[in-house]
C-alpha atoms as a printed R data frame, in Angstrom:
    type eleno elety resid chain resno       x       y       z
1   ATOM     1    CA   MET     A     1 164.262  99.608  88.736
2   ATOM     2    CA   PHE     A     2 161.785  99.594  91.718
3   ATOM     3    CA   ARG     A     3 159.558  96.814  92.845
4   ATOM     4    CA   SER     A     4 156.718  98.329  94.336
5   ATOM     5    CA   THR     A     5 154.731 101.591  94.322
6   ATOM     6    CA   SER     A     6 153.301 101.323  97.687
7   ATOM     7    CA   GLY     A     7 154.152 104.101 100.083
8   ATOM     8    CA   VAL     A     8 156.205 106.000  97.318
9   ATOM     9    CA   TYR     A     9 154.570 108.945  98.127
10  ATOM    10    CA   ALA     A    10 153.670 108.508 101.633
11  ATOM    11    CA   GLY     A    11 153.296 111.765 103.162
12  ATOM    12    CA   ALA     A    12 153.848 113.964 100.315
13  ATOM    13    CA   ALA     A    13 150.885 115.945 100.416
14  ATOM    14    CA   VAL     A    14 151.424 116.969 104.061
15  ATOM    15    CA   ALA     A    15 151.647 120.707 104.594
16  ATOM    16    CA   GLY     A    16 154.974 122.445 105.093
17  ATOM    17    CA   THR     A    17 158.597 121.343 104.708
18  ATOM    18    CA   ALA     A    18 157.374 117.657 105.610
19  ATOM    19    CA   ALA     A    19 155.708 117.322 102.360
20  ATOM    20    CA   VAL     A    20 158.806 118.117 100.573
21  ATOM    21    CA   ALA     A    21 161.128 115.707 102.576
22  ATOM    22    CA   GLY     A    22 158.273 113.101 102.022
23  ATOM    23    CA   PHE     A    23 158.252 113.515  98.322
24  ATOM    24    CA   VAL     A    24 162.017 113.396  98.034
25  ATOM    25    CA   ALA     A    25 162.403 110.482 100.057
26  ATOM    26    CA   GLY     A    26 159.418 108.703  98.157
27  ATOM    27    CA   ARG     A    27 160.964 109.637  94.744
28  ATOM    28    CA   ARG     A    28 164.474 108.409  95.525
29  ATOM    29    CA   ALA     A    29 163.018 105.012  96.951
30  ATOM    30    CA   GLY     A    30 160.563 104.836  94.043
31  ATOM    31    CA   TYR     A    31 162.146 106.045  90.653
32  ATOM    32    CA   ARG     A    32 165.118 104.412  89.017
33  ATOM    33    CA   SER     A    33 166.059 107.145  86.478
34  ATOM    34    CA   ALA     A    34 166.684 110.741  87.200
35  ATOM    35    CA   ILE     A    35 163.797 112.762  85.467
36  ATOM    36    CA   ARG     A    36 164.230 116.159  83.672
37  ATOM    37    CA   LEU     A    37 161.408 118.315  84.772
38  ATOM    38    CA   ASP     A    38 162.273 120.367  81.878
39  ATOM    39    CA   SER     A    39 161.660 117.224  79.589
40  ATOM    40    CA   VAL     A    40 158.401 118.722  77.934
41  ATOM    41    CA   ASP     A    41 160.625 121.809  76.519
42  ATOM    42    CA   LEU     A    42 161.052 121.307  72.691
43  ATOM    43    CA   GLY     A    43 164.357 122.987  73.237
44  ATOM    44    CA   ASP     A    44 165.510 120.134  75.459
45  ATOM    45    CA   ARG     A    45 164.671 117.405  73.061
46  ATOM    46    CA   PRO     A    46 166.527 116.577  69.762
47  ATOM    47    CA   ARG     A    47 164.409 117.250  66.665
48  ATOM    48    CA   SER     A    48 165.267 114.003  65.257
49  ATOM    49    CA   GLY     A    49 163.636 112.164  68.101
50  ATOM    50    CA   GLY     A    50 165.779 109.097  67.851
51  ATOM    51    CA   ASN     A    51 164.261 107.551  64.913
52  ATOM    52    CA   THR     A    52 164.365 103.799  64.403
53  ATOM    53    CA   GLU     A    53 164.694 102.115  61.199
54  ATOM    54    CA   ASP     A    54 161.008 101.927  60.617
55  ATOM    55    CA   GLY     A    55 160.667 105.802  61.241
56  ATOM    56    CA   LEU     A    56 159.397 105.586  64.881
57  ATOM    57    CA   SER     A    57 160.819 108.377  67.044
58  ATOM    58    CA   SER     A    58 161.346 108.627  70.691
59  ATOM    59    CA   ARG     A    59 159.194 111.809  70.812
60  ATOM    60    CA   ALA     A    60 156.113 109.574  69.356
61  ATOM    61    CA   VAL     A    61 156.514 107.109  72.102
62  ATOM    62    CA   GLU     A    62 156.905 109.759  74.523
63  ATOM    63    CA   ARG     A    63 153.829 111.558  73.333
64  ATOM    64    CA   GLU     A    64 151.665 108.489  73.153
65  ATOM    65    CA   SER     A    65 152.953 107.358  76.636
66  ATOM    66    CA   PHE     A    66 151.690 110.609  77.888
67  ATOM    67    CA   ARG     A    67 148.329 110.396  76.070
68  ATOM    68    CA   LEU     A    68 147.652 106.805  76.916
69  ATOM    69    CA   LEU     A    69 148.377 107.674  80.952
70  ATOM    70    CA   TYR     A    70 146.037 110.467  80.419
71  ATOM    71    CA   ARG     A    71 143.278 108.526  79.096
72  ATOM    72    CA   MET     A    72 143.598 105.118  80.970
73  ATOM    73    CA   ARG     A    73 144.944 106.669  84.556
74  ATOM    74    CA   ARG     A    74 146.828 103.390  85.313
75  ATOM    75    CA   PRO     A    75 150.196 102.281  84.405
76  ATOM    76    CA   VAL     A    76 150.662 101.375  80.923
77  ATOM    77    CA   SER     A    77 152.334  98.115  79.722
78  ATOM    78    CA   LEU     A    78 155.000  97.937  76.793
79  ATOM    79    CA   LYS     A    79 152.861  95.996  74.781
80  ATOM    80    CA   GLU     A    80 149.750  98.538  75.174
81  ATOM    81    CA   LEU     A    81 152.221 101.358  74.134
82  ATOM    82    CA   ALA     A    82 153.538  99.295  71.189
83  ATOM    83    CA   ASP     A    83 149.773  98.546  69.906
84  ATOM    84    CA   ALA     A    84 148.920 102.143  70.486
85  ATOM    85    CA   LEU     A    85 151.797 103.071  68.113
86  ATOM    86    CA   GLY     A    86 150.952 100.261  65.587
87  ATOM    87    CA   SER     A    87 154.559  98.734  66.381
88  ATOM    88    CA   THR     A    88 156.145  96.005  67.986
89  ATOM    89    CA   LEU     A    89 157.876  95.493  71.392
90  ATOM    90    CA   ASP     A    90 161.308  94.777  69.644
91  ATOM    91    CA   VAL     A    91 160.951  98.446  68.237
92  ATOM    92    CA   VAL     A    92 159.334 100.190  71.213
93  ATOM    93    CA   GLN     A    93 161.500  99.100  74.277
94  ATOM    94    CA   PRO     A    94 164.889 100.541  72.918
95  ATOM    95    CA   LEU     A    95 163.032 103.738  72.657
96  ATOM    96    CA   VAL     A    96 161.355 103.479  76.161
97  ATOM    97    CA   VAL     A    97 164.991 102.980  77.744
98  ATOM    98    CA   ASP     A    98 166.361 105.663  75.733
99  ATOM    99    CA   LEU     A    99 163.550 108.109  77.210
100 ATOM   100    CA   GLU     A   100 164.203 106.671  80.641
101 ATOM   101    CA   LYS     A   101 167.773 107.415  80.518
102 ATOM   102    CA   ARG     A   102 167.215 110.929  79.478
103 ATOM   103    CA   GLY     A   103 164.556 111.518  82.127
104 ATOM   104    CA   HIS     A   104 161.360 111.544  80.100
105 ATOM   105    CA   LEU     A   105 159.640 108.464  81.129
106 ATOM   106    CA   VAL     A   106 159.470 106.311  84.346
107 ATOM   107    CA   ARG     A   107 158.812 102.802  84.673
108 ATOM   108    CA   ASP     A   108 158.323 100.355  87.559
109 ATOM   109    CA   GLY     A   109 159.717  97.000  87.874
110 ATOM   110    CA   ASP     A   110 157.315  95.006  85.912
111 ATOM   111    CA   ASP     A   111 157.956  97.283  82.691
112 ATOM   112    CA   GLN     A   112 155.135  99.471  82.830
113 ATOM   113    CA   VAL     A   113 154.893 103.274  82.314
114 ATOM   114    CA   LEU     A   114 154.010 105.209  85.658
115 ATOM   115    CA   GLY     A   115 154.816 108.854  84.119
116 ATOM   116    CA   ALA     A   116 155.748 110.276  80.945
117 ATOM   117    CA   ALA     A   117 156.504 114.096  80.227
118 ATOM   118    CA   GLY     A   118 155.545 115.331  83.579
119 ATOM   119    CA   LEU     A   119 152.308 113.288  84.063
120 ATOM   120    CA   SER     A   120 152.189 110.774  86.697
121 ATOM   121    CA   VAL     A   121 149.789 108.014  87.495
122 ATOM   122    CA   VAL     A   122 151.375 107.614  91.023
123 ATOM   123    CA   PRO     A   123 150.139 110.582  93.193
124 ATOM   124    CA   THR     A   124 152.204 113.312  94.013
125 ATOM   125    CA   PRO     A   125 151.789 116.672  95.691
126 ATOM   126    CA   HIS     A   126 150.519 118.459  92.394
127 ATOM   127    CA   VAL     A   127 147.169 117.472  91.103
128 ATOM   128    CA   PHE     A   128 144.853 118.746  88.263
129 ATOM   129    CA   VAL     A   129 141.244 117.939  88.232
130 ATOM   130    CA   THR     A   130 139.208 118.075  84.900
131 ATOM   131    CA   ASN     A   131 135.603 116.627  84.899
132 ATOM   132    CA   ALA     A   132 135.956 115.716  88.393
133 ATOM   133    CA   GLU     A   133 138.970 113.525  87.465
134 ATOM   134    CA   PRO     A   134 142.505 113.637  89.101
135 ATOM   135    CA   ARG     A   135 145.367 113.578  87.766
136 ATOM   136    CA   TRP     A   136 148.963 114.281  89.044
137 ATOM   137    CA   THR     A   137 152.287 116.092  87.681
138 ATOM   138    CA   TRP     A   138 155.990 115.737  88.550
139 ATOM   139    CA   CYS     A   139 155.951 119.471  89.618
140 ATOM   140    CA   ALA     A   140 153.564 122.270  89.963
141 ATOM   141    CA   TRP     A   141 154.805 124.042  86.564
142 ATOM   142    CA   ASP     A   142 153.779 121.002  84.921
143 ATOM   143    CA   ALA     A   143 150.205 121.019  86.355
144 ATOM   144    CA   LEU     A   144 149.938 124.683  85.443
145 ATOM   145    CA   GLY     A   145 150.552 124.165  81.667
146 ATOM   146    CA   ILE     A   146 148.236 121.291  81.241
147 ATOM   147    CA   GLY     A   147 145.765 123.158  83.290
148 ATOM   148    CA   LEU     A   148 145.676 126.062  81.040
149 ATOM   149    CA   LEU     A   149 145.608 124.183  78.043
150 ATOM   150    CA   LEU     A   150 142.644 121.810  78.913
151 ATOM   151    CA   SER     A   151 140.850 124.756  80.627
152 ATOM   152    CA   LYS     A   152 137.208 123.501  80.806
153 ATOM   153    CA   GLY     A   153 137.192 124.587  84.587
154 ATOM   154    CA   THR     A   154 140.380 122.645  85.398
155 ATOM   155    CA   VAL     A   155 141.560 123.087  88.910
156 ATOM   156    CA   VAL     A   156 145.332 122.735  90.094
157 ATOM   157    CA   ARG     A   157 145.707 121.893  93.720
158 ATOM   158    CA   SER     A   158 148.716 122.105  95.855
159 ATOM   159    CA   HIS     A   159 150.248 123.283  99.071
160 ATOM   160    CA   CYS     A   160 152.604 125.953  99.929
161 ATOM   161    CA   PRO     A   161 155.732 124.193 101.479
162 ATOM   162    CA   GLN     A   162 156.675 127.082 103.613
163 ATOM   163    CA   THR     A   163 153.370 127.331 105.263
164 ATOM   164    CA   GLY     A   164 151.247 124.401 104.477
165 ATOM   165    CA   THR     A   165 148.568 126.827 102.856
166 ATOM   166    CA   PRO     A   166 146.357 125.088 100.305
167 ATOM   167    CA   ILE     A   167 146.687 126.451  96.817
168 ATOM   168    CA   GLU     A   168 144.122 126.388  93.937
169 ATOM   169    CA   VAL     A   169 144.414 127.884  90.495
170 ATOM   170    CA   ARG     A   170 141.433 127.931  88.222
171 ATOM   171    CA   PHE     A   171 141.226 127.968  84.514
172 ATOM   172    CA   ARG     A   172 138.467 128.929  82.607
173 ATOM   173    CA   GLY     A   173 139.156 129.711  79.189
174 ATOM   174    CA   ARG     A   174 141.937 132.642  79.323
175 ATOM   175    CA   ARG     A   175 141.021 133.228  82.672
176 ATOM   176    CA   ILE     A   176 143.194 132.366  85.420
177 ATOM   177    CA   ALA     A   177 142.401 132.681  89.271
178 ATOM   178    CA   SER     A   178 144.370 131.532  92.131
179 ATOM   179    CA   THR     A   179 143.614 131.111  95.913
180 ATOM   180    CA   PRO     A   180 145.224 132.878  97.683
181 ATOM   181    CA   ARG     A   181 145.330 135.603  95.100
182 ATOM   182    CA   ASN     A   182 148.807 136.476  95.432
183 ATOM   183    CA   ALA     A   183 150.087 132.890  95.001
184 ATOM   184    CA   VAL     A   184 153.286 132.534  92.798
185 ATOM   185    CA   LEU     A   185 155.294 129.781  91.526
186 ATOM   186    CA   LEU     A   186 158.896 129.333  92.662
187 ATOM   187    CA   MET     A   187 161.245 128.288  89.665
188 ATOM   188    CA   PRO     A   188 164.794 127.512  91.249
189 ATOM   189    CA   GLU     A   189 167.940 127.859  89.381
190 ATOM   190    CA   ARG     A   190 169.735 124.586  88.407
191 ATOM   191    CA   SER     A   191 173.296 123.909  87.515
192 ATOM   192    CA   ALA     A   192 174.032 121.605  84.403
193 ATOM   193    CA   SER     A   193 174.818 118.903  86.773
194 ATOM   194    CA   CYS     A   194 171.243 119.184  88.715
195 ATOM   195    CA   VAL     A   195 169.298 116.961  86.814
196 ATOM   196    CA   THR     A   196 167.374 114.628  89.372
197 ATOM   197    CA   VAL     A   197 164.022 114.667  90.823
198 ATOM   198    CA   GLU     A   198 165.471 114.548  94.392
199 ATOM   199    CA   GLU     A   199 167.457 117.635  93.905
200 ATOM   200    CA   TRP     A   200 165.224 119.967  91.937
201 ATOM   201    CA   CYS     A   201 161.551 118.568  91.425
202 ATOM   202    CA   PRO     A   202 160.626 119.341  95.145
203 ATOM   203    CA   LEU     A   203 161.723 122.830  94.875
204 ATOM   204    CA   VAL     A   204 159.472 123.733  92.118
205 ATOM   205    CA   ASN     A   205 156.113 124.766  94.117
206 ATOM   206    CA   LEU     A   206 153.366 127.157  94.224
207 ATOM   207    CA   MET     A   207 153.800 129.402  97.149
208 ATOM   208    CA   ALA     A   208 151.026 131.335  98.984
209 ATOM   209    CA   ASP     A   209 152.770 134.801  97.995
210 ATOM   210    CA   ALA     A   210 156.101 136.488  97.058
211 ATOM   211    CA   ASP     A   211 157.160 136.983 100.636
212 ATOM   212    CA   LYS     A   212 156.616 133.211 101.439
213 ATOM   213    CA   ALA     A   213 158.777 132.133  98.355
214 ATOM   214    CA   ARG     A   214 161.540 134.282  99.387
215 ATOM   215    CA   GLY     A   215 161.222 132.844 102.932
216 ATOM   216    CA   TYR     A   216 161.417 129.646 101.578
217 ATOM   217    CA   MET     A   217 164.547 130.379  99.809
218 ATOM   218    CA   GLU     A   218 166.253 131.763 102.503
219 ATOM   219    CA   ASP     A   219 165.581 128.776 104.691
220 ATOM   220    CA   HIS     A   220 166.514 126.206 101.993
221 ATOM   221    CA   GLY     A   221 169.678 128.416 100.727
222 ATOM   222    CA   ILE     A   222 168.302 128.503  97.295
223 ATOM   223    CA   SER     A   223 168.238 130.859  94.167
224 ATOM   224    CA   ALA     A   224 165.180 131.015  92.258
225 ATOM   225    CA   ARG     A   225 162.910 133.036  90.157
226 ATOM   226    CA   ILE     A   226 159.349 134.211  91.548
227 ATOM   227    CA   VAL     A   227 157.127 134.091  88.905
228 ATOM   228    CA   GLN     A   228 153.379 134.959  88.505
229 ATOM   229    CA   VAL     A   229 151.040 132.186  88.324
230 ATOM   230    CA   GLY     A   230 149.501 133.405  84.981
231 ATOM   231    CA   ASP     A   231 153.247 133.824  83.323
232 ATOM   232    CA   ALA     A   232 154.108 130.332  84.521
233 ATOM   233    CA   SER     A   233 150.889 128.843  83.230
234 ATOM   234    CA   TYR     A   234 151.451 130.116  79.719
235 ATOM   235    CA   ASP     A   235 155.209 129.379  79.680
236 ATOM   236    CA   SER     A   236 154.522 125.668  80.541
237 ATOM   237    CA   ALA     A   237 151.422 125.737  78.052
238 ATOM   238    CA   ARG     A   238 153.831 126.555  75.188
239 ATOM   239    CA   SER     A   239 155.796 123.342  76.074
240 ATOM   240    CA   TYR     A   240 153.147 121.216  76.297
241 ATOM   241    CA   ARG     A   241 150.886 122.183  73.578
242 ATOM   242    CA   PRO     A   242 152.808 119.512  71.128
243 ATOM   243    CA   LEU     A   243 151.612 116.979  73.573
244 ATOM   244    CA   LEU     A   244 148.232 118.022  74.002
245 ATOM   245    CA   ARG     A   245 146.913 119.005  70.758
246 ATOM   246    CA   PRO     A   246 144.689 117.654  69.607
247 ATOM   247    CA   LEU     A   247 143.517 117.022  73.179
248 ATOM   248    CA   PRO     A   248 143.073 113.513  74.571
249 ATOM   249    CA   SER     A   249 139.791 111.912  74.205
250 ATOM   250    CA   GLY     A   250 137.623 112.276  77.293
251 ATOM   251    CA   SER     A   251 139.513 115.382  78.331
């Protein structure tokens, strides 16, 4: 379990491959557990949700963690989480530990929740801005889905790691527009053993265009799907809808 968040993402937003290297180094130094980037996909979680004897489920803890992080925009203590769930630390803590082991939640050395289901209060290279308030996600795919569900003029900002080109995706209702206009999302293939954020998360990026995505794949020796921004946004939104409906207050 890490002891400090200072400098965890230093250099992560720098353009080009240095951004990826900085992001990987920061995550390796900063996060104790492997994070499953597909953790918000309902198919990745048991329907039972790991219920305790009093009926509280891991999925309820994950959802409430996400929503508290969204509203408070700072680390959330386990006591705050337990109070919000109308439960106790004795009940909530084992579920938090379970979520962290499965990569659905991240804590710091003070037992505060820093991230859950793709949302992070520690800055990353992927940010979405709603009502002039920035929030960060574990990968670009997360930001696109949340951005589409929130709409209301939400803007997702990132960088193409191949060229350093700033990329913006804007959401207004069902309208999705990107700058550059031909921006795409790179979705790498992953083996059954590839579950760590160091190996996969830095590769899930918005790219300036399909040619830049192919160049990035060749340079890094990876196999991936090149997905249109609109398609990626809707795919991600389907996974995030259970966490964001109804929308958190203040969104």
